[in-house]
C-alpha positions, 0 to 999 in steps of 0.5 A: 509602154502601151501599143499595137502589134500588127501580125500579117502575112505573104499571102493574106489578101485580109492582111494588105487592107489590115497592113493599109489601116495599120499605118493610117493610125501609126500616122495618126497615133505613134508619139505617143504608142508604139506600132509594129508590125510581124510576119506570122510566118517569119514570129511563130514564138511571138505569135503563139506567146498571145495566141495568135491562129488567124491573121490579120491580128492586132493585138492592144497593149497598154502596159505591155498586157494585151486587152484586147484584139482583132481579127480579121479585117477589121475597120478603122473607126473600131480600131480608132474607138480601142486606141483613144478609149483604152491606152491614151 
């Protein structure tokens, strides 16, 4: 399964922006790929598994393996490009 994982935090201003963009992408593509969102404080083991050291962070998975990562506030168009070129 291909997917997108968003790692966020409660006191992270950029995370709010990325949550909005994540939700837009989820609305557009959830019929074809899986979307999951995790708070880094509550999911430290998962964050460690994917090497997350800064938030917000988005991991793109192809066949359940990480193929790309976006760290920080990233333009919606850039996120969508990875999805359409790599995951669909």
